[in-house]
Backbone bond lengths (Angstrom), bond angles and torsions (degrees), N, CA, C in turn:
res aa  C-N    CA-C-N  psi(-1)  N-CA   C-N-CA  omega(-1)  CA-C   N-CA-C  phi
1 M - - - 1.451 - - 1.529 110.93 -
2 L 1.319 116.18 -43.74 1.461 120.51 178.62 1.521 110.51 -64.09
3 L 1.333 116.96 -38.49 1.463 121.42 178.23 1.530 110.02 -64.14
4 L 1.323 117.90 -42.61 1.458 122.15 179.06 1.530 110.74 -62.32
5 L 1.310 117.18 -42.75 1.462 121.72 177.46 1.521 110.49 -62.90
6 S 1.302 117.41 -41.89 1.464 122.29 179.18 1.529 110.85 -62.97
7 V 1.331 116.62 -43.63 1.468 120.95 178.27 1.529 109.91 -63.73
8 F 1.318 117.23 -45.07 1.460 121.39 179.38 1.530 111.23 -58.15
9 L 1.325 117.32 -47.64 1.468 121.13 -179.62 1.519 111.45 -64.44
10 T 1.319 117.98 -37.98 1.464 121.31 178.74 1.528 110.35 -65.43
11 V 1.328 117.39 -46.47 1.466 121.46 179.07 1.526 110.03 -62.59
12 W 1.320 117.25 -43.56 1.462 120.87 179.24 1.525 111.02 -60.64
13 A 1.317 116.97 -44.55 1.467 121.35 -179.90 1.522 110.71 -63.82
14 L 1.323 118.19 -40.31 1.463 121.16 179.63 1.527 111.12 -67.67
15 C 1.311 117.45 -39.65 1.467 121.15 179.71 1.524 111.36 -69.12
16 A 1.298 115.98 -38.96 1.466 120.13 -177.14 1.520 112.10 -76.80
17 H 1.311 118.19 -23.69 1.470 121.83 -176.50 1.531 110.40 -59.90
18 G 1.321 116.16 124.34 1.453 121.30 177.01 1.519 114.55 84.30
19 Q 1.310 118.93 -7.21 1.457 120.60 -178.53 1.526 112.35 -96.53
20 V 1.298 117.54 -18.13 1.456 121.12 -178.17 1.520 108.30 -110.10
21 K 1.325 115.01 99.83 1.459 120.95 -178.64 1.524 108.29 -103.21
22 P 1.325 117.25 126.29 1.465 118.41 178.32 1.530 110.73 -67.23
23 C 1.312 116.07 165.12 1.465 121.87 -178.34 1.526 110.42 -96.76
24 D 1.326 115.78 132.32 1.459 121.27 175.04 1.526 109.56 -71.71
25 F 1.326 115.81 170.66 1.463 120.67 178.66 1.532 108.67 -55.48
26 P 1.347 118.57 128.83 1.470 120.28 -175.26 1.526 112.93 -73.75
27 E 1.316 115.19 138.01 1.462 121.50 172.38 1.526 106.12 -94.20
28 I 1.309 117.03 111.46 1.462 121.57 -176.28 1.521 108.64 -106.31
29 K 1.327 115.66 101.86 1.462 120.21 179.75 1.523 108.76 -66.56
30 H 1.309 116.12 125.24 1.470 123.89 -179.12 1.529 112.40 67.94
31 G 1.340 117.20 29.87 1.454 120.19 178.04 1.516 112.09 -167.07
32 R 1.335 115.89 -178.78 1.463 122.03 -179.22 1.516 110.13 -146.16
33 L 1.320 114.10 153.19 1.453 120.90 173.22 1.529 107.73 -71.58
34 Y 1.325 117.38 135.96 1.458 121.17 177.17 1.527 108.29 -63.54
35 E 1.331 116.81 130.71 1.471 122.77 -179.39 1.531 111.74 55.89
36 E 1.336 116.69 40.02 1.463 119.37 -174.51 1.522 113.13 -60.73
37 G 1.308 118.77 -31.73 1.463 120.85 177.37 1.525 112.11 -62.05
38 Y 1.322 115.78 -35.42 1.460 121.09 178.69 1.532 111.27 -73.62
39 Y 1.332 116.55 -43.49 1.465 120.63 -173.50 1.529 114.56 -83.32
40 R 1.334 118.63 -21.93 1.472 121.18 -174.06 1.529 113.38 -51.32
41 P 1.335 120.95 -41.88 1.472 119.86 -179.22 1.533 113.97 -64.70
42 Y 1.333 117.79 -15.01 1.467 120.97 -177.26 1.531 113.39 -90.17
43 F 1.316 117.23 8.30 1.468 120.88 179.46 1.514 109.79 -96.33
44 P 1.355 116.95 150.52 1.456 128.23 6.76 1.524 111.94 -71.46
45 A 1.339 114.40 151.64 1.468 121.68 -177.16 1.524 110.49 -89.85
46 P 1.333 117.50 144.11 1.469 120.32 177.70 1.532 111.71 -74.64
47 I 1.319 115.65 157.78 1.465 121.78 175.29 1.534 108.29 -56.60
48 G 1.327 115.87 134.60 1.462 120.95 178.84 1.519 113.77 97.59
49 K 1.327 117.62 -13.96 1.468 120.90 -179.51 1.528 109.79 -77.44
50 S 1.327 116.55 138.29 1.464 122.24 179.64 1.519 110.20 -124.22
51 Y 1.319 114.97 151.00 1.463 122.12 178.37 1.522 108.59 -137.50
52 Y 1.329 115.31 154.74 1.453 120.59 173.35 1.517 108.86 -92.44
53 Y 1.320 115.76 150.32 1.460 121.18 177.31 1.527 108.32 -143.16
54 Y 1.326 115.37 165.23 1.460 120.29 175.98 1.516 108.52 -134.56
55 C 1.311 115.56 161.57 1.460 121.68 -176.35 1.526 110.74 -108.38
56 D 1.326 114.97 157.64 1.456 121.59 176.34 1.536 109.88 -65.91
57 E 1.326 115.28 168.89 1.458 121.06 177.58 1.530 109.91 -57.15
58 N 1.312 117.10 140.41 1.467 125.67 -178.24 1.527 113.90 71.75
59 F 1.327 117.16 11.84 1.464 122.09 174.95 1.520 107.67 -128.08
60 E 1.330 116.46 154.20 1.458 120.75 -174.66 1.528 110.11 -146.52
61 P 1.354 117.67 145.26 1.471 119.54 173.14 1.536 110.00 -66.09
62 P 1.331 118.18 161.28 1.469 120.65 178.28 1.532 113.47 -57.87
63 T 1.335 117.42 -21.51 1.466 121.16 179.08 1.525 112.31 -74.08
64 E 1.344 117.14 -10.11 1.467 123.98 -178.31 1.524 111.90 62.33
65 T 1.322 116.66 29.31 1.457 123.03 175.98 1.526 108.11 -120.12
66 Y 1.324 116.70 177.44 1.460 119.47 -179.31 1.529 111.49 -68.29
67 W 1.335 117.21 -41.65 1.463 122.04 -177.87 1.515 110.61 -102.39
68 G 1.321 115.32 146.17 1.458 121.09 170.68 1.513 107.65 -120.36
69 Q 1.307 116.81 167.76 1.462 120.64 177.12 1.519 108.25 -126.00
70 I 1.328 115.70 134.43 1.455 123.01 179.91 1.523 107.24 -118.91
71 S 1.341 116.32 137.06 1.467 120.84 -176.63 1.519 110.83 -125.94
72 C 1.321 115.60 140.75 1.460 122.01 176.91 1.529 108.09 -82.82
73 T 1.338 116.65 122.54 1.466 122.20 179.04 1.527 108.96 -123.63
74 R 1.305 116.82 175.69 1.473 121.16 176.88 1.524 111.47 -60.63
75 E 1.324 116.89 -27.92 1.467 121.96 -179.56 1.527 112.38 -90.97
76 G 1.321 118.24 0.41 1.465 122.02 -177.21 1.518 110.21 111.41
77 W 1.321 116.21 -162.16 1.462 121.21 -178.06 1.522 110.87 -71.66
78 K 1.331 116.34 137.49 1.467 123.07 175.76 1.518 107.80 -130.11
79 P 1.305 119.97 138.19 1.455 127.40 -1.36 1.520 111.35 -74.44
80 K 1.328 116.08 164.74 1.469 121.26 -179.51 1.529 110.77 -77.31
81 L 1.337 117.13 -51.12 1.462 120.93 178.99 1.518 107.51 -85.38
82 L 1.322 116.36 107.87 1.460 120.33 -173.68 1.518 113.37 -92.91
83 C 1.311 116.89 -44.22 1.463 121.04 -177.76 1.524 109.08 -126.88
84 R 1.319 116.23 119.67 1.456 119.31 179.63 1.523 109.62 -114.69
85 R 1.300 115.33 147.95 1.455 122.15 -177.56 1.524 110.47 -63.71
86 K 1.315 115.09 138.00 1.462 122.97 176.08 1.526 106.41 -115.44
87 C 1.318 117.67 118.37 1.466 122.22 179.50 1.528 109.11 -107.45
88 I 1.301 115.88 134.98 1.462 122.17 178.94 1.526 108.08 -108.70
89 L 1.318 116.15 138.29 1.464 121.24 178.57 1.525 107.63 -138.41
90 D 1.338 115.79 74.94 1.463 121.02 -176.53 1.524 112.97 -77.57
91 Y 1.321 115.70 -35.42 1.458 119.85 -171.98 1.518 108.51 -149.02
92 L 1.309 116.79 141.21 1.463 122.26 177.61 1.521 107.64 -129.20
93 A 1.338 116.58 102.56 1.463 120.99 -179.92 1.523 109.35 -59.13
94 H 1.322 116.65 133.37 1.471 123.84 179.66 1.523 112.54 63.64
95 G 1.324 116.08 26.27 1.462 118.60 179.89 1.513 112.53 -157.84
96 Q 1.316 114.78 174.97 1.461 121.85 -179.12 1.527 108.75 -134.59
97 I 1.332 115.19 140.19 1.463 121.90 179.75 1.528 107.56 -96.85
98 Q 1.316 117.78 125.08 1.467 122.48 177.96 1.531 108.27 -84.10
99 Q 1.311 117.85 136.11 1.470 123.34 178.79 1.534 111.15 48.99
100 W 1.317 115.63 58.98 1.463 123.52 -177.41 1.522 111.93 -59.97
101 K 1.331 115.59 141.16 1.472 122.92 172.92 1.524 107.94 -125.43
102 R 1.316 116.23 155.38 1.466 121.51 179.94 1.520 111.66 -61.13
103 K 1.341 116.76 -42.38 1.462 120.59 177.72 1.519 109.34 -149.33
104 Y 1.308 114.08 153.35 1.461 122.25 179.60 1.526 107.17 -120.52
105 Y 1.323 115.59 151.00 1.463 119.94 179.97 1.518 110.78 -112.95
106 Q 1.316 114.06 158.49 1.457 122.69 179.80 1.531 110.11 -42.58
107 G 1.335 115.78 124.21 1.462 121.56 -179.80 1.517 113.74 97.66
108 E 1.333 118.11 -17.66 1.464 120.92 179.07 1.525 110.29 -83.30
109 T 1.331 115.43 156.47 1.461 120.54 -177.63 1.525 111.01 -122.13
110 A 1.331 114.74 159.30 1.461 122.43 175.09 1.522 107.58 -133.14
111 R 1.319 116.22 129.92 1.466 120.84 177.34 1.530 107.53 -90.76
112 V 1.322 115.69 132.07 1.465 120.67 -179.60 1.525 110.17 -129.24
113 T 1.322 114.71 155.87 1.456 121.71 175.27 1.520 106.99 -126.19
114 C 1.310 116.83 123.92 1.466 121.03 177.52 1.531 109.19 -90.92
115 Q 1.330 116.28 150.92 1.461 121.68 178.24 1.527 109.64 -64.16
116 S 1.318 115.14 162.25 1.463 120.98 177.87 1.531 109.27 -56.73
117 G 1.313 116.19 133.34 1.460 121.32 -178.76 1.519 113.10 90.05
118 Y 1.332 116.66 -0.70 1.467 121.85 179.28 1.529 109.35 -129.31
119 S 1.321 114.97 156.34 1.466 120.11 179.97 1.520 109.84 -157.97
120 L 1.324 115.07 153.13 1.464 119.08 168.98 1.519 107.90 -69.64
121 E 1.301 116.45 164.08 1.462 122.03 176.44 1.531 109.60 -50.70
122 N 1.319 116.81 133.41 1.472 123.55 178.34 1.525 113.49 61.77
123 G 1.334 118.13 21.78 1.458 121.57 176.09 1.518 114.85 69.43
124 Q 1.300 118.13 15.71 1.464 121.50 -178.35 1.529 110.88 -73.09
125 S 1.336 115.87 163.58 1.463 120.27 177.69 1.531 111.57 -127.28
126 I 1.325 116.55 1.51 1.464 120.82 -179.64 1.521 109.99 -123.04
127 L 1.340 114.93 130.11 1.461 122.01 174.58 1.522 107.97 -100.79
128 T 1.324 117.36 142.35 1.464 121.71 177.16 1.517 109.04 -120.49
129 C 1.322 116.45 128.86 1.462 121.51 175.63 1.527 107.58 -76.50
130 T 1.326 116.57 118.78 1.463 121.69 -179.99 1.523 109.45 -117.53
131 E 1.297 116.35 176.94 1.463 122.00 178.69 1.527 111.69 -57.41
132 N 1.332 117.08 -27.33 1.464 121.51 -176.70 1.525 114.51 -103.33
133 D 1.321 120.11 2.28 1.463 126.54 -179.89 1.526 109.21 119.21
134 W 1.336 116.79 -162.50 1.457 121.00 -176.04 1.522 112.16 -72.26
135 V 1.340 115.76 139.22 1.464 122.53 173.07 1.516 106.76 -131.09
136 P 1.347 117.59 124.20 1.456 126.70 -9.95 1.528 109.81 -65.49
137 P 1.343 117.64 171.45 1.462 119.67 178.88 1.537 110.83 -54.52
138 A 1.316 116.30 143.66 1.471 122.17 -177.14 1.524 110.30 -78.58
139 K 1.334 115.42 70.51 1.463 121.37 -179.56 1.516 109.34 -143.87
140 C 1.319 115.99 126.49 1.462 120.65 171.84 1.529 106.27 -86.21
141 L 1.315 115.48 113.91 1.464 121.87 -175.36 1.525 110.61 -100.92
142 P 1.343 117.21 150.13 1.468 119.19 176.43 1.533 109.86 -61.06
143 V 1.323 115.53 137.68 1.465 120.81 179.18 1.520 107.94 -82.17
144 S 1.325 116.99 130.94 1.472 121.73 177.87 1.520 109.17 -75.30
145 K 1.322 115.56 138.84 1.476 119.81 179.50 1.491 110.82 -101.26
């Protein structure tokens, strides 16, 4: 029985060797690890370890809360997209927002209609929330005659 246990542990150790890579300090685009100055000396982090993080202004974790949680897995840090852009479109001077939402996230679109004599940049009618804000800018501009 002791021999069988010894063989099992040896095989397990050989199989596991090289397959479990710890996670380096996470690079959080548009955010930071909570208390990162305190935790930095403890990296690389072991598999299964989790940390809280927060995002810069106008960015939000996928949980849509102030804090997000990042976990070290065999595949690296999860989730991959930590901070996504949050675009607000409360009011559009000289225009109307179709199917208005409180907030839009990176990659989402908003259809708008500008009043007669006004137009979005390049005559477009769809705004896209990007990493840098709305494209085109969320402004109905006077049309040149």
